[in-house]
N, C-alpha and C positions, 0 to 999 in steps of 0.2 A: 504494500500500500504506500502511496506517495502522499506527502503533505504538500499541498499547493500553497504557494506564496511567492513573494518576490525572491528570485534566486540571483546569486551573484554573477551568473552567466547570461545576463541580459534577458532573463525571463524565458529563454527558449526551452529550457528543460530543467527540471528540479535537480539540484546538485545531489551527490550521493549522501551529503550530510543532512539533507532534508528527507531522506527515506524514513518512513515510519518504522520504529523499532518496537517490538512487543514490550520491552522493558525501558522505554524512553524515559518515563517518569522517574524510575529508580536511577537511571544513568545520570539524569540532570541533577537529582538530589545528591548523588555521590559527588559530583563535581562541585556543587555548592558547599558541601561539607568540607571538601579538601580546601577550597578557596577560603572558607571561614577559618579553618585551623591555621592556614598559611598566614592570613591577615592577623589573627590573634598573636602569632609569633613575629609579626612585623617583618615578614619575608616577602620578597618579590617573587614572581614566577621564576626569574633567572636564578635567584638564591636557592629556591627549592629544587629546581632542575639540576643545579650543580651538586647540591647535597645528596640528591637522590640518584645522581648519575644517569639522567634521562634527558632527552631532547626537549628544549623549552617549548617548541611548537607542539609536540605531542602532549606535554603537560597542559598546555592551553586547550587543546582539543578535549582532554579528559575533563578539565574544569568546566568547559562549556557544554558537556554532554554529547559531543560529536562522535565519540568512539566507544566501543566496548573494549575495555582494557583487560589485561590478564592479571592473575594473582601475582605474578612476578613483579609487575609494575606497581601494584598496590602495596606490596611489601617494600619496594624501593621508596615509594612516596611516604609510607608510614615511617620508615627509618629516617628519611630526610626531615620529616616533621618531628622526629623524636616522640612518636606516638605509637600506639598499638593499632594493628590493622582493624580491629573491631571498632575503634573510634571513628573510622572512616564511614561506618555503616550505622551510626547513631542518628537516624532520621526517622 
């Protein structure tokens, strides 16, 4: 299923990030929780990406709910935040 709206590619076709995902709500909430924890620690995305040893653009996609990430990356992010993985799911 595709969510229609203004896409960054001149409206010709929905971007792959606009594809409806069965767990979109949870994906967005996970990203918001990561962003909240990062902000509480007064970290930029660049700071967290460096501490977590991940690409900053991938971190941004996670925070914005654009990607389904793996447990591996969630562990890296939790370590970068000096948090437990379960804290990422407190929503």
